Residue, then its C-alpha position, 0 to 999 in steps of 0.5 A: m022847359t025849354r031852357r031845361w031842351r036847350a040844354l039838354v040839347l047842349v050836352a046831348l051835342a058837346a056829347l057828340i062833338v067829343g066822342g066824333a072828336l075821340l073818334w076821329r081821333e082812333q081812326l088818324r092813329r089806326q091809320q098812322a099806326r098801318a102807315e108807320l108798318e106800310r113804311i117801315a116794310a118797305l124800308r126792309e124789303r129796300a135794303a133787303p140784301p140780295i139772295h144767292h140765285v140758285d139753280n134748282a129747287d131739289a131741297l124742296f122736293a126732298a121735303t116732306l110737310p104736313r099740312v094745315g088740317g092734318g095729313e101730309t104733302a111731299l114735294r116732289a108730287l110738285r115737282g111737273r109743274l109750274l110751280v109758286v113756293n111762298f114762305w110765310a110766318s104768321w107773325c110777320p106783317p109784310c107776309i100778311g099784308e101778300m095773303p089777299g092778293l096770292s089768294q085771288f092770283a092762286r083763283e084766277h090761275p088753277d094751272i100753276a101751282l101755288i102752295g104756302i110754306a108757314v115757317d111757324g108753328a104748327q098752331p099759330v099757322q091754324e088758328f092764323l088761317q082759321r081767322s082769315p082763310v086762302s084759297y092755297p093750300v099751306l104746309v107747317a115746316g115750322d123751323g124747318g124752314i129756314d134751311l128750306i130758304d136757305a137752300l133755295g137762296d134766302v140766306q138772310h131768311d127774311l120772310p116773305y119769300t117766294v119761288v118759282i119754280g119750272a116743271d123742268g124743278r129749276v128756279l125762273a124767280q126769286h122774290l124776297g118781301r112782300i108780294d102783288p098779284a101784279t109782279l107775281q104775274r110777271l115773273v110767272q110770264a117770263r120764263 
C-alpha cells in the first residue's frame, strides 16, 4: 500500500507541477500580449501626426445623433456648458483602455458634460456597453463620425480623439490618442 500511496502522491505532484507550469505559461503569454498592445499603442501615439487646431465646434453642435438605448441627442443642447467629447470605437484597444478613466472623470466632475461618440455601428456599441458600461452618455455616429472628427481637427481620423469645448463653443483643447484622467484634468483646467 505504501508503494501505491507514494506513486499516487508522485503522480499528483507531477500533475500539479505540469498544471502550474501550464497556467504560468498562459499567464505569461497574456502579459506579453497586453504589453505588446500597450507598446503598439504608445508607438502609435508618439508617431501620431499633428492634429489641426480648429477654433469652434459648430459642426458638432449642428449634429443630432442617436443615443445608445434609444432616442436622439441634438448636440446644440450641450452648448453653453464646458464639454468633453471623446470619439471612440468598440474595436479600438486604446479607446477601450481609456474608458474606465473617462467614467471616473465623469463621476468626479458632474459639472462638466462628457459624452462619448462612437465611430462605429449601433449594434457593436450596444453589445460592448452591456459588457462594459460607462458613467457618461454615449452617442452613435457610425461612419458619419469621420466627418465630425475631421471637422474637429483630426484629419487622419485616428482614434481615440478627445476635444474640450468651452461654453462659448470654442475648441479649447484637442488630444489624439489614449487619455487618462490626469491629462484630461490638465486640459480642462487650462481653459
